[in-house]
C-alpha beads as a LAMMPS data file, in Angstrom:
LAMMPS data file: protein, C-alpha beads

243 atoms
242 bonds

1 atom types
1 bond types

-500.0 500.0 xlo xhi
-500.0 500.0 ylo yhi
-500.0 500.0 zlo zhi

Masses

1 110.0

Atoms # bond

1 1 1 -0.037 0.017 0.055
2 1 1 2.615 2.370 -1.011
3 1 1 -0.077 5.203 -1.318
4 1 1 -1.162 4.876 2.597
5 1 1 -0.173 7.402 4.856
6 1 1 3.125 7.010 6.528
7 1 1 1.386 5.839 10.094
8 1 1 3.224 6.545 13.332
9 1 1 2.942 3.591 16.090
10 1 1 5.838 4.937 18.190
11 1 1 8.250 7.623 19.124
12 1 1 6.424 8.438 22.087
13 1 1 8.332 5.795 24.241
14 1 1 5.133 4.541 25.559
15 1 1 4.791 7.906 27.547
16 1 1 1.753 10.217 27.309
17 1 1 2.446 13.913 27.138
18 1 1 2.859 15.290 30.729
19 1 1 1.571 18.546 32.022
20 1 1 5.052 20.469 32.294
21 1 1 6.637 19.055 28.924
22 1 1 5.455 21.426 26.504
23 1 1 6.188 24.421 28.363
24 1 1 9.533 22.832 29.080
25 1 1 10.538 21.836 25.697
26 1 1 9.544 25.159 24.576
27 1 1 11.666 27.220 26.547
28 1 1 14.584 24.683 25.992
29 1 1 14.784 24.762 22.067
30 1 1 14.305 28.577 22.577
31 1 1 17.434 28.464 24.583
32 1 1 19.195 25.976 22.490
33 1 1 17.664 24.748 19.085
34 1 1 19.829 21.983 19.167
35 1 1 19.148 20.626 22.825
36 1 1 17.855 17.610 21.106
37 1 1 20.754 16.833 19.140
38 1 1 22.793 15.246 22.420
39 1 1 20.569 12.938 24.591
40 1 1 23.083 13.328 27.498
41 1 1 23.002 17.234 27.600
42 1 1 19.213 16.882 26.973
43 1 1 18.734 14.699 30.146
44 1 1 20.426 17.454 32.273
45 1 1 18.926 20.529 30.907
46 1 1 15.220 18.846 30.808
47 1 1 15.914 17.143 34.128
48 1 1 14.733 13.591 32.883
49 1 1 15.955 10.391 31.427
50 1 1 16.647 9.359 27.999
51 1 1 13.426 7.682 26.964
52 1 1 11.637 10.703 28.344
53 1 1 14.022 13.070 26.336
54 1 1 12.709 11.159 23.382
55 1 1 9.217 11.215 24.365
56 1 1 9.430 15.259 24.725
57 1 1 10.933 15.890 21.550
58 1 1 8.010 13.534 19.778
59 1 1 5.154 15.388 21.537
60 1 1 6.649 18.610 21.138
61 1 1 6.367 18.190 17.128
62 1 1 2.940 16.115 16.973
63 1 1 1.472 18.719 19.472
64 1 1 2.557 21.641 16.932
65 1 1 4.606 23.816 19.291
66 1 1 8.217 22.889 17.416
67 1 1 9.395 21.982 14.121
68 1 1 12.593 20.578 12.735
69 1 1 14.904 23.006 11.027
70 1 1 16.227 22.412 7.650
71 1 1 19.754 22.772 8.931
72 1 1 19.305 20.639 12.077
73 1 1 17.917 21.216 15.431
74 1 1 14.343 22.600 16.489
75 1 1 12.611 25.795 16.248
76 1 1 9.397 27.169 17.667
77 1 1 6.432 27.379 15.588
78 1 1 4.224 30.363 15.523
79 1 1 1.133 28.203 17.085
80 1 1 4.053 27.537 19.843
81 1 1 4.680 31.003 19.913
82 1 1 1.368 32.091 20.118
83 1 1 0.445 29.869 23.066
84 1 1 3.675 29.679 25.290
85 1 1 6.304 32.528 24.726
86 1 1 6.227 34.995 27.643
87 1 1 3.007 37.015 27.908
88 1 1 1.460 34.337 25.426
89 1 1 -2.082 33.281 25.122
90 1 1 -1.624 30.161 27.637
91 1 1 2.167 29.650 28.649
92 1 1 0.793 26.944 31.440
93 1 1 -2.013 25.301 29.583
94 1 1 -4.433 26.549 31.778
95 1 1 -7.205 26.955 29.119
96 1 1 -9.324 23.945 27.837
97 1 1 -9.461 26.025 24.740
98 1 1 -5.779 25.542 24.568
99 1 1 -5.914 21.710 25.110
100 1 1 -8.797 21.416 22.354
101 1 1 -6.142 22.946 19.754
102 1 1 -3.238 20.688 21.070
103 1 1 -5.682 17.919 20.643
104 1 1 -6.676 18.817 17.057
105 1 1 -2.879 19.189 16.385
106 1 1 -2.389 15.402 17.353
107 1 1 -5.233 14.409 15.798
108 1 1 -5.054 15.746 12.458
109 1 1 -1.437 14.787 11.542
110 1 1 -0.743 14.599 7.433
111 1 1 2.343 13.252 6.656
112 1 1 2.730 10.937 9.473
113 1 1 -0.654 10.268 11.252
114 1 1 -0.608 8.854 14.525
115 1 1 -2.201 5.662 13.999
116 1 1 -4.234 5.170 16.992
117 1 1 -5.708 8.416 16.682
118 1 1 -6.732 8.139 13.106
119 1 1 -7.923 4.711 13.847
120 1 1 -9.918 5.613 16.841
121 1 1 -10.913 9.079 16.220
122 1 1 -11.417 9.319 12.521
123 1 1 -12.474 5.833 11.628
124 1 1 -14.091 3.970 14.715
125 1 1 -17.867 4.240 13.773
126 1 1 -19.026 3.178 17.272
127 1 1 -19.530 5.084 20.729
128 1 1 -17.596 2.666 22.555
129 1 1 -14.958 0.246 22.100
130 1 1 -13.209 -2.392 24.549
131 1 1 -9.252 -2.793 24.485
132 1 1 -9.460 -6.320 23.090
133 1 1 -11.623 -5.175 19.953
134 1 1 -9.438 -2.150 19.690
135 1 1 -5.936 -4.484 19.558
136 1 1 -7.733 -6.764 17.228
137 1 1 -8.571 -3.845 14.825
138 1 1 -4.897 -2.353 15.156
139 1 1 -3.533 -5.935 14.115
140 1 1 -5.842 -6.091 11.195
141 1 1 -5.274 -2.822 9.944
142 1 1 -1.586 -2.784 10.560
143 1 1 -1.683 -6.028 8.499
144 1 1 -3.148 -4.316 5.603
145 1 1 -0.680 -1.430 5.781
146 1 1 2.022 -4.299 5.637
147 1 1 3.621 -3.264 8.706
148 1 1 4.943 -6.000 10.811
149 1 1 4.650 -4.945 14.358
150 1 1 4.396 -6.908 17.436
151 1 1 1.330 -7.475 19.750
152 1 1 3.675 -5.519 22.329
153 1 1 4.001 -2.469 20.186
154 1 1 0.460 -2.317 19.393
155 1 1 -0.750 -2.353 22.795
156 1 1 1.827 0.152 23.828
157 1 1 0.535 2.635 21.251
158 1 1 -3.226 1.995 22.473
159 1 1 -2.113 2.711 25.941
160 1 1 -0.430 5.800 25.085
161 1 1 -3.584 7.109 23.407
162 1 1 -5.755 5.886 25.925
163 1 1 -3.706 7.565 28.865
164 1 1 -3.508 10.770 26.649
165 1 1 -7.317 11.147 27.626
166 1 1 -7.830 9.001 30.574
167 1 1 -6.380 10.098 33.888
168 1 1 -4.456 7.604 35.987
169 1 1 -6.018 9.199 38.855
170 1 1 -9.114 7.693 40.542
171 1 1 -10.495 11.391 40.566
172 1 1 -10.445 14.210 38.029
173 1 1 -9.942 16.630 41.127
174 1 1 -6.743 14.593 41.728
175 1 1 -5.060 15.721 38.231
176 1 1 -2.359 17.986 39.038
177 1 1 0.590 19.486 37.371
178 1 1 2.997 17.024 39.020
179 1 1 0.928 14.056 38.198
180 1 1 1.906 11.488 35.334
181 1 1 -1.371 12.509 33.585
182 1 1 -1.732 14.281 30.145
183 1 1 -3.217 17.771 30.463
184 1 1 -5.699 16.409 27.628
185 1 1 -7.448 14.359 30.302
186 1 1 -9.351 17.662 31.099
187 1 1 -11.275 17.569 27.662
188 1 1 -13.008 14.441 29.141
189 1 1 -13.060 13.101 25.475
190 1 1 -12.942 9.588 26.583
191 1 1 -14.462 8.279 29.852
192 1 1 -14.251 4.776 31.622
193 1 1 -17.424 2.429 31.487
194 1 1 -17.937 0.579 34.528
195 1 1 -15.557 -0.385 37.299
196 1 1 -13.098 -2.469 35.430
197 1 1 -9.432 -1.277 35.258
198 1 1 -8.019 0.208 31.992
199 1 1 -5.466 -2.860 31.900
200 1 1 -8.228 -5.444 31.966
201 1 1 -8.489 -7.484 28.524
202 1 1 -12.132 -6.500 27.772
203 1 1 -12.341 -3.182 29.312
204 1 1 -14.850 -0.672 27.814
205 1 1 -14.415 3.323 27.305
206 1 1 -16.929 5.475 25.710
207 1 1 -15.767 8.174 23.255
208 1 1 -17.749 11.358 24.532
209 1 1 -18.745 13.943 21.857
210 1 1 -18.855 17.292 23.979
211 1 1 -22.365 18.509 24.611
212 1 1 -24.796 19.543 22.092
213 1 1 -23.125 17.675 19.224
214 1 1 -24.590 14.047 18.039
215 1 1 -23.400 11.659 15.576
216 1 1 -26.356 11.031 13.561
217 1 1 -24.512 9.793 10.156
218 1 1 -21.258 8.441 11.414
219 1 1 -19.352 11.677 10.819
220 1 1 -15.751 11.474 12.280
221 1 1 -15.302 12.780 15.790
222 1 1 -12.474 15.355 14.301
223 1 1 -15.015 16.867 12.007
224 1 1 -17.375 17.164 15.027
225 1 1 -14.585 18.719 17.242
226 1 1 -13.634 21.371 14.074
227 1 1 -17.005 23.140 14.806
228 1 1 -16.700 22.944 18.541
229 1 1 -13.183 24.179 18.114
230 1 1 -14.228 27.187 16.271
231 1 1 -16.860 27.977 18.728
232 1 1 -14.764 27.869 21.837
233 1 1 -11.411 29.532 20.426
234 1 1 -11.084 33.218 20.839
235 1 1 -11.041 34.939 17.372
236 1 1 -7.721 36.360 18.140
237 1 1 -5.795 32.845 18.253
238 1 1 -7.414 31.990 14.708
239 1 1 -6.719 35.157 13.443
240 1 1 -2.866 35.429 14.293
241 1 1 -2.320 31.450 13.594
242 1 1 -3.759 32.043 10.090
243 1 1 -1.369 34.585 9.123

Bonds

1 1 1 2
2 1 2 3
3 1 3 4
4 1 4 5
5 1 5 6
6 1 6 7
7 1 7 8
8 1 8 9
9 1 9 10
10 1 10 11
11 1 11 12
12 1 12 13
13 1 13 14
14 1 14 15
15 1 15 16
16 1 16 17
17 1 17 18
18 1 18 19
19 1 19 20
20 1 20 21
21 1 21 22
22 1 22 23
23 1 23 24
24 1 24 25
25 1 25 26
26 1 26 27
27 1 27 28
28 1 28 29
29 1 29 30
30 1 30 31
31 1 31 32
32 1 32 33
33 1 33 34
34 1 34 35
35 1 35 36
36 1 36 37
37 1 37 38
38 1 38 39
39 1 39 40
40 1 40 41
41 1 41 42
42 1 42 43
43 1 43 44
44 1 44 45
45 1 45 46
46 1 46 47
47 1 47 48
48 1 48 49
49 1 49 50
50 1 50 51
51 1 51 52
52 1 52 53
53 1 53 54
54 1 54 55
55 1 55 56
56 1 56 57
57 1 57 58
58 1 58 59
59 1 59 60
60 1 60 61
61 1 61 62
62 1 62 63
63 1 63 64
64 1 64 65
65 1 65 66
66 1 66 67
67 1 67 68
68 1 68 69
69 1 69 70
70 1 70 71
71 1 71 72
72 1 72 73
73 1 73 74
74 1 74 75
75 1 75 76
76 1 76 77
77 1 77 78
78 1 78 79
79 1 79 80
80 1 80 81
81 1 81 82
82 1 82 83
83 1 83 84
84 1 84 85
85 1 85 86
86 1 86 87
87 1 87 88
88 1 88 89
89 1 89 90
90 1 90 91
91 1 91 92
92 1 92 93
93 1 93 94
94 1 94 95
95 1 95 96
96 1 96 97
97 1 97 98
98 1 98 99
99 1 99 100
100 1 100 101
101 1 101 102
102 1 102 103
103 1 103 104
104 1 104 105
105 1 105 106
106 1 106 107
107 1 107 108
108 1 108 109
109 1 109 110
110 1 110 111
111 1 111 112
112 1 112 113
113 1 113 114
114 1 114 115
115 1 115 116
116 1 116 117
117 1 117 118
118 1 118 119
119 1 119 120
120 1 120 121
121 1 121 122
122 1 122 123
123 1 123 124
124 1 124 125
125 1 125 126
126 1 126 127
127 1 127 128
128 1 128 129
129 1 129 130
130 1 130 131
131 1 131 132
132 1 132 133
133 1 133 134
134 1 134 135
135 1 135 136
136 1 136 137
137 1 137 138
138 1 138 139
139 1 139 140
140 1 140 141
141 1 141 142
142 1 142 143
143 1 143 144
144 1 144 145
145 1 145 146
146 1 146 147
147 1 147 148
148 1 148 149
149 1 149 150
150 1 150 151
151 1 151 152
152 1 152 153
153 1 153 154
154 1 154 155
155 1 155 156
156 1 156 157
157 1 157 158
158 1 158 159
159 1 159 160
160 1 160 161
161 1 161 162
162 1 162 163
163 1 163 164
164 1 164 165
165 1 165 166
166 1 166 167
167 1 167 168
168 1 168 169
169 1 169 170
170 1 170 171
171 1 171 172
172 1 172 173
173 1 173 174
174 1 174 175
175 1 175 176
176 1 176 177
177 1 177 178
178 1 178 179
179 1 179 180
180 1 180 181
181 1 181 182
182 1 182 183
183 1 183 184
184 1 184 185
185 1 185 186
186 1 186 187
187 1 187 188
188 1 188 189
189 1 189 190
190 1 190 191
191 1 191 192
192 1 192 193
193 1 193 194
194 1 194 195
195 1 195 196
196 1 196 197
197 1 197 198
198 1 198 199
199 1 199 200
200 1 200 201
201 1 201 202
202 1 202 203
203 1 203 204
204 1 204 205
205 1 205 206
206 1 206 207
207 1 207 208
208 1 208 209
209 1 209 210
210 1 210 211
211 1 211 212
212 1 212 213
213 1 213 214
214 1 214 215
215 1 215 216
216 1 216 217
217 1 217 218
218 1 218 219
219 1 219 220
220 1 220 221
221 1 221 222
222 1 222 223
223 1 223 224
224 1 224 225
225 1 225 226
226 1 226 227
227 1 227 228
228 1 228 229
229 1 229 230
230 1 230 231
231 1 231 232
232 1 232 233
233 1 233 234
234 1 234 235
235 1 235 236
236 1 236 237
237 1 237 238
238 1 238 239
239 1 239 240
240 1 240 241
241 1 241 242
242 1 242 243
């Protein structure tokens, strides 16, 4: 399938994006565009281990706050500057509208889409799914794409997707900056069903479309969210981003 998108199943090192990572990465590449060229130096600068350095580099790109430079290293994107620069619109990711924008960036990658995001947000027709049926779908679709991926890789990719939107904490009130959770859990886009743990083989979770939107004709969730996004994002952000 040479014309199929070049899906990404890895790169996140099985870590969902954490609260402090994007502001920290934005600051780091502003100080030194080549900070990620030497992982040992990046470990010291960011205060994390080698796998987390790689994960932070991954998430800063797919979230749209940074991009690779043609001459090497990374630079802040216009989107990143609007949000995270000193005096920016939301340097600490405190506004839900910012989180919707970051989600939108992740879910609409074009050149190298994130497989789980595309499969579950753009292609899944139901309103609920279980771990077993998702992983079965992953295996079937990856085989059609002629990608030889281990069950472990597929499971880790699904878990990373899931924990991007579902908190590891028992209560939403426990979600804080110093937890292991991703800020996108605050969107409540995906919710647990029942009391079974996320690690269970037949765990069910529900994809929650924001209030006031309905999926009468199997429209992709991303299309539904695009309308919601345009309703919520202040005109200043859209105008600047469009320049």
